[in-house]
C-alpha positions as CSV (number, residue, x, y, z in Angstrom):
1,M,-0.1,0.3,-0.4
2,E,1.9,3.2,-0.8
3,L,0.9,6.4,1.3
4,A,0.5,9.4,-0.1
5,K,-1.9,11.2,2.3
6,K,-0.6,12.6,5.6
7,T,-3.2,13.4,8.6
8,T,-2.7,14.1,11.8
9,I,-4.9,13.1,14.6
10,L,-4.5,14.2,18.4
11,F,-5.1,11.3,21.4
12,S,-5.5,11.8,24.9
13,E,-2.3,10.7,26.9
14,A,-4.0,8.0,28.1
15,L,-5.1,6.6,24.5
16,H,-2.1,7.3,22.9
17,K,-0.1,5.2,25.6
18,R,-2.7,2.1,25.2
19,L,-2.3,2.7,21.8
20,K,1.4,2.6,21.6
21,R,1.8,-0.4,24.2
22,I,-0.5,-2.4,21.8
23,A,1.3,-1.7,18.8
24,E,4.8,-2.3,20.4
25,Q,2.6,-5.7,21.5
26,R,2.1,-6.6,17.9
27,G,5.3,-5.4,16.7
28,V,4.3,-3.1,14.7
29,S,4.1,1.1,14.5
30,L,1.7,3.2,15.7
31,G,0.7,4.2,12.5
32,Q,-0.2,1.0,11.2
33,L,-1.8,-0.1,14.2
34,V,-4.1,3.2,13.5
35,R,-4.2,2.1,9.2
36,S,-5.2,-1.1,10.2
37,A,-7.7,-0.4,12.6
38,C,-9.1,2.3,10.3
39,V,-9.5,-0.5,7.0
40,Q,-10.9,-2.7,9.8
41,Q,-13.6,-0.4,10.8
42,Y,-14.2,1.6,7.4
43,G,-12.9,-1.3,4.6
44,L,-11.1,-0.9,1.5
45,V,-12.5,-4.1,0.3
46,S,-13.3,-4.6,-3.3
47,T,-16.5,-5.6,-4.6
48,S,-15.1,-9.0,-5.6
49,D,-13.2,-9.7,-2.4
50,Q,-17.1,-9.0,-0.8
51,L,-18.3,-11.4,-3.4
52,A,-16.1,-14.0,-2.6
53,A,-16.9,-13.5,1.0
54,V,-20.9,-13.7,0.4
55,D,-20.1,-16.8,-1.8
56,A,-17.9,-18.7,1.6
57,L,-20.7,-17.8,3.7
58,G,-23.5,-19.8,1.7
59,A,-21.4,-22.7,0.8
60,L,-21.1,-23.1,5.0
61,M,-22.9,-26.3,5.8
62,L,-24.5,-24.7,8.8
63,P,-27.2,-26.1,11.3
64,V,-30.2,-24.0,9.4
65,G,-33.7,-24.6,10.0
66,T,-36.3,-23.8,7.1
67,P,-38.1,-21.0,7.6
68,A,-41.6,-22.5,8.6
69,E,-38.8,-24.5,11.3
70,M,-37.4,-21.0,12.6
71,K,-40.4,-19.5,12.8
72,Q,-42.0,-22.4,15.4
73,E,-39.0,-21.8,17.3
74,T,-39.2,-17.7,17.5
75,V,-40.0,-16.5,20.8
76,E,-43.1,-14.2,20.7
77,N,-42.2,-10.7,22.6
78,P,-38.8,-11.4,23.8
79,S,-37.9,-8.3,25.3
80,E,-40.9,-9.2,28.2
81,L,-38.7,-12.0,29.0
82,M,-35.5,-10.2,29.6
83,P,-35.2,-9.0,33.1
C-alpha cells in the first residue's frame, strides 16, 4: 500500500499510551496500528472480495432449519422475557 496522504490526529495521553503499548505488543508502528484499525472499521474491500465472502458464507453447511421451522422456534415478545 502506497502511503500518499498525511493526517494529524490528536489523542488523549491515556489513549496514546494504550495504542503505543498495543502497537509494541503486535510489533507494528503506531501508524500501522491506526491504519489497520481504519481499514477494519471502514473497509477498503473490493467488490470482488465482498462477493467472494458472500459465496464462502453461502457454501457453509450450517445447522439452519427451514423458514417454517425457524418461525416455530421464534419467541414472541422476547423483550418481555428479559429481566
